[in-house]
Z-matrix of the N, CA and C atoms (Angstrom, degrees):
N
C 1 1.478
C 2 1.468 1 116.86
N 3 1.209 2 117.95 1 147.08
C 4 1.458 3 123.84 2 -177.72
C 5 1.485 4 110.82 3 -83.36
N 6 1.313 5 114.77 4 156.78
C 7 1.465 6 118.34 5 -178.62
C 8 1.534 7 110.99 6 -67.76
N 9 1.420 8 114.77 7 -34.75
C 10 1.521 9 117.74 8 176.40
C 11 1.543 10 107.99 9 -57.13
N 12 1.317 11 120.60 10 -41.48
C 13 1.499 12 121.76 11 -174.04
C 14 1.508 13 105.58 12 -68.23
N 15 1.337 14 118.52 13 -48.10
C 16 1.346 15 124.20 14 -173.22
C 17 1.576 16 108.71 15 -56.38
N 18 1.382 17 113.66 16 -48.94
C 19 1.530 18 122.03 17 -178.80
C 20 1.512 19 109.15 18 -59.74
N 21 1.416 20 115.54 19 -47.54
C 22 1.410 21 119.38 20 -175.06
C 23 1.467 22 112.39 21 -66.84
N 24 1.461 23 114.17 22 -33.41
C 25 1.506 24 115.70 23 179.25
C 26 1.587 25 108.95 24 -72.64
N 27 1.347 26 115.69 25 -37.39
C 28 1.485 27 114.88 26 175.88
C 29 1.487 28 113.76 27 -62.81
N 30 1.279 29 120.43 28 -37.39
C 31 1.468 30 127.19 29 -179.89
C 32 1.592 31 107.93 30 -68.58
N 33 1.231 32 113.07 31 -44.32
C 34 1.535 33 115.84 32 -179.22
C 35 1.544 34 107.79 33 -64.28
N 36 1.275 35 120.05 34 -43.89
C 37 1.517 36 125.80 35 -175.77
C 38 1.557 37 107.04 36 -63.23
N 39 1.402 38 112.76 37 -43.22
C 40 1.495 39 114.15 38 -179.64
C 41 1.508 40 107.86 39 -66.09
N 42 1.312 41 118.23 40 -41.93
C 43 1.542 42 115.36 41 -176.51
C 44 1.525 43 107.14 42 -65.98
N 45 1.159 44 123.15 43 -45.47
C 46 1.441 45 126.28 44 176.00
C 47 1.700 46 112.30 45 -54.62
N 48 1.265 47 108.60 46 -47.30
C 49 1.464 48 109.95 47 173.39
C 50 1.511 49 118.72 48 -63.65
N 51 1.197 50 113.63 49 -40.11
C 52 1.532 51 117.36 50 175.94
C 53 1.498 52 112.68 51 -66.49
N 54 1.269 53 117.75 52 -35.18
C 55 1.450 54 125.20 53 175.91
C 56 1.455 55 113.42 54 -63.80
N 57 1.386 56 111.84 55 -43.55
C 58 1.531 57 118.29 56 -174.99
C 59 1.413 58 113.27 57 -68.56
N 60 1.376 59 116.13 58 -43.52
C 61 1.426 60 122.98 59 -179.15
C 62 1.520 61 110.56 60 137.66
N 63 1.243 62 112.96 61 165.09
C 64 1.448 63 119.91 62 -174.52
C 65 1.563 64 113.50 63 -66.51
N 66 1.235 65 122.95 64 -35.11
C 67 1.395 66 126.86 65 171.02
C 68 1.424 67 116.01 66 -53.61
N 69 1.368 68 116.88 67 -46.73
C 70 1.457 69 119.19 68 176.78
C 71 1.535 70 115.81 69 -93.60
N 72 1.260 71 114.50 70 5.86
C 73 1.476 72 113.70 71 176.09
C 74 1.587 73 111.98 72 -80.27
N 75 1.378 74 108.52 73 -14.94
C 76 1.529 75 106.18 74 171.04
C 77 1.405 76 120.80 75 -64.49
N 78 1.378 77 117.18 76 -9.32
C 79 1.418 78 122.54 77 174.35
C 80 1.615 79 114.05 78 -62.39
N 81 1.187 80 115.26 79 -19.17
C 82 1.488 81 121.72 80 176.72
C 83 1.503 82 106.58 81 -63.76
N 84 1.205 83 116.83 82 129.46
C 85 1.559 84 120.44 83 -178.93
C 86 1.522 85 110.16 84 -68.90
N 87 1.311 86 117.68 85 163.10
C 88 1.437 87 123.06 86 174.84
C 89 1.598 88 108.18 87 -60.97
N 90 1.276 89 117.18 88 -44.24
C 91 1.506 90 122.75 89 178.22
C 92 1.573 91 110.66 90 -56.47
N 93 1.290 92 115.46 91 -46.56
C 94 1.457 93 118.68 92 -173.58
C 95 1.569 94 109.29 93 -71.23
N 96 1.423 95 113.19 94 -34.63
C 97 1.414 96 119.00 95 179.71
C 98 1.557 97 105.84 96 -67.26
N 99 1.321 98 122.91 97 -41.92
C 100 1.438 99 126.70 98 -178.21
C 101 1.509 100 108.42 99 -68.43
N 102 1.333 101 123.73 100 -36.84
C 103 1.459 102 130.20 101 178.10
C 104 1.558 103 107.09 102 -63.90
N 105 1.316 104 118.75 103 -43.16
C 106 1.457 105 121.48 104 179.29
C 107 1.473 106 109.99 105 -68.42
N 108 1.258 107 117.66 106 -39.00
C 109 1.597 108 122.67 107 177.95
C 110 1.489 109 106.42 108 -57.88
N 111 1.369 110 112.69 109 -55.54
C 112 1.450 111 117.50 110 -175.65
C 113 1.454 112 115.43 111 -57.79
N 114 1.324 113 114.69 112 -45.52
C 115 1.534 114 116.26 113 175.63
C 116 1.464 115 114.72 114 -64.55
N 117 1.392 116 119.38 115 -27.15
C 118 1.424 117 124.29 116 175.58
C 119 1.481 118 109.54 117 -70.28
N 120 1.354 119 120.54 118 -33.06
C 121 1.377 120 127.80 119 173.23
C 122 1.546 121 115.57 120 -75.08
N 123 1.217 122 114.89 121 -17.47
C 124 1.469 123 122.85 122 175.29
C 125 1.646 124 115.04 123 87.02
N 126 1.324 125 112.44 124 28.90
C 127 1.506 126 118.64 125 178.22
C 128 1.489 127 108.12 126 -68.47
N 129 1.323 128 115.36 127 150.00
C 130 1.518 129 115.71 128 178.36
C 131 1.691 130 103.61 129 -68.93
N 132 1.328 131 112.67 130 163.55
C 133 1.455 132 117.27 131 178.28
C 134 1.500 133 118.86 132 -43.67
N 135 1.385 134 114.12 133 -55.61
C 136 1.458 135 121.08 134 176.31
C 137 1.463 136 114.41 135 -55.81
N 138 1.278 137 112.66 136 -46.35
C 139 1.449 138 114.70 137 -179.40
C 140 1.534 139 114.10 138 -69.85
N 141 1.297 140 115.41 139 -33.45
C 142 1.467 141 121.75 140 175.20
C 143 1.505 142 111.32 141 -56.74
N 144 1.363 143 113.87 142 -50.85
C 145 1.465 144 119.99 143 -177.16
C 146 1.550 145 109.10 144 -63.16
N 147 1.378 146 118.46 145 -36.33
C 148 1.514 147 120.73 146 174.88
C 149 1.369 148 113.62 147 -63.87
N 150 1.392 149 113.50 148 -52.26
C 151 1.528 150 118.32 149 175.06
C 152 1.475 151 109.81 150 -47.70
N 153 1.270 152 118.83 151 -53.42
C 154 1.519 153 124.15 152 -175.32
C 155 1.431 154 111.05 153 -59.51
N 156 1.255 155 124.18 154 -33.46
C 157 1.534 156 124.38 155 -179.84
C 158 1.528 157 107.57 156 -74.78
N 159 1.444 158 116.25 157 -46.04
C 160 1.445 159 112.36 158 176.72
C 161 1.565 160 108.42 159 -65.80
N 162 1.280 161 122.85 160 -39.39
C 163 1.520 162 120.90 161 -176.48
C 164 1.530 163 106.36 162 -61.64
N 165 1.365 164 119.71 163 -44.82
C 166 1.368 165 116.03 164 -175.45
C 167 1.567 166 119.07 165 -66.78
N 168 1.317 167 116.12 166 -22.49
C 169 1.451 168 121.70 167 176.08
C 170 1.578 169 108.51 168 -73.29
N 171 1.265 170 116.38 169 -28.62
C 172 1.473 171 121.81 170 -172.58
C 173 1.607 172 114.83 171 -103.74
N 174 1.394 173 114.79 172 -7.72
C 175 1.395 174 120.47 173 -168.87
C 176 1.534 175 107.82 174 -79.74
N 177 1.415 176 111.58 175 149.16
C 178 1.336 177 124.64 176 173.66
C 179 1.573 178 109.32 177 -138.68
N 180 1.332 179 112.95 178 157.68
C 181 1.587 180 116.33 179 177.72
C 182 1.522 181 106.47 180 -69.67
N 183 1.320 182 115.67 181 128.22
C 184 1.497 183 121.75 182 167.05
C 185 1.340 184 116.66 183 -55.25
N 186 1.461 185 122.90 184 122.82
C 187 1.402 186 120.09 185 -173.77
C 188 1.473 187 110.44 186 -65.19
N 189 1.257 188 120.48 187 132.43
C 190 1.495 189 128.80 188 179.13
C 191 1.471 190 107.03 189 78.41
N 192 1.229 191 124.70 190 16.82
C 193 1.517 192 121.73 191 171.86
C 194 1.474 193 108.27 192 -146.19
N 195 1.405 194 116.38 193 -173.18
C 196 1.366 195 118.99 194 -178.04
C 197 1.449 196 116.56 195 -123.20
N 198 1.379 197 114.66 196 23.63
C 199 1.482 198 119.33 197 -179.25
C 200 1.566 199 110.26 198 -112.59
N 201 1.276 200 112.16 199 152.27
C 202 1.574 201 119.43 200 -173.79
C 203 1.623 202 103.00 201 -81.03
N 204 1.325 203 114.15 202 148.35
C 205 1.415 204 121.04 203 178.35
C 206 1.619 205 103.89 204 -140.08
N 207 1.324 206 116.97 205 154.72
C 208 1.395 207 120.12 206 169.89
C 209 1.551 208 105.03 207 -137.89
N 210 1.300 209 114.83 208 129.16
C 211 1.523 210 123.12 209 179.25
C 212 1.523 211 109.24 210 -63.24
N 213 1.247 212 116.33 211 124.30
C 214 1.459 213 123.36 212 178.53
C 215 1.435 214 111.42 213 -80.01
N 216 1.287 215 120.98 214 57.72
C 217 1.435 216 126.04 215 175.62
C 218 1.555 217 114.32 216 -81.40
N 219 1.303 218 116.07 217 -178.89
C 220 1.456 219 114.02 218 -174.14
C 221 1.587 220 109.08 219 -73.96
N 222 1.269 221 123.15 220 -31.07
C 223 1.416 222 116.81 221 173.95
C 224 1.423 223 116.59 222 -63.19
N 225 1.309 224 117.52 223 -36.98
C 226 1.465 225 123.15 224 -179.63
C 227 1.516 226 108.93 225 -68.26
N 228 1.266 227 124.01 226 -50.32
C 229 1.351 228 128.20 227 -175.50
C 230 1.588 229 110.50 228 -67.35
N 231 1.427 230 111.42 229 -34.86
C 232 1.537 231 112.28 230 175.09
C 233 1.530 232 111.10 231 -63.21
N 234 1.366 233 112.13 232 -45.04
C 235 1.435 234 118.40 233 -173.71
C 236 1.542 235 106.71 234 -67.04
N 237 1.281 236 127.31 235 -35.64
C 238 1.422 237 131.86 236 176.89
C 239 1.599 238 110.17 237 -59.33
N 240 1.303 239 112.38 238 -41.51
C 241 1.441 240 121.15 239 177.70
C 242 1.545 241 111.91 240 -73.35
N 243 1.259 242 117.01 241 -47.18
C 244 1.397 243 122.89 242 -175.58
C 245 1.527 244 108.07 243 -65.06
N 246 1.255 245 118.95 244 -48.52
C 247 1.522 246 124.77 245 -177.15
C 248 1.490 247 116.25 246 -78.37
N 249 1.352 248 114.44 247 -44.29
C 250 1.457 249 122.01 248 -164.03
C 251 1.647 250 110.48 249 -115.33
N 252 1.307 251 117.34 250 -12.66
C 253 1.383 252 118.69 251 -167.81
C 254 1.454 253 119.64 252 55.05
N 255 1.388 254 108.72 253 39.91
C 256 1.366 255 119.74 254 173.82
C 257 1.542 256 113.58 255 -110.26
N 258 1.352 257 112.64 256 130.07
C 259 1.593 258 112.20 257 176.52
C 260 1.469 259 104.29 258 -123.18
N 261 1.359 260 111.90 259 132.65
C 262 1.284 261 119.28 260 -178.45
C 263 1.547 262 117.00 261 -110.41
């Protein structure tokens, strides 16, 4: 699958999730959530996919909410730099 289709799919799913409501927005995968976050931050397509894959491995559901979060600890930021050359 090409990157354009992956990004377009992620945006479509996010739009549907937002329209349906927060309870069903949890249906967005951690990878898709990470991809949307990376795109919002302006990362290049290759870096955005890399960020999303690292985010997805570390993401958990935010307590009391329906969004995915990843704690920005040293291991997470180190992996982002090592794999994706992203420093936060």
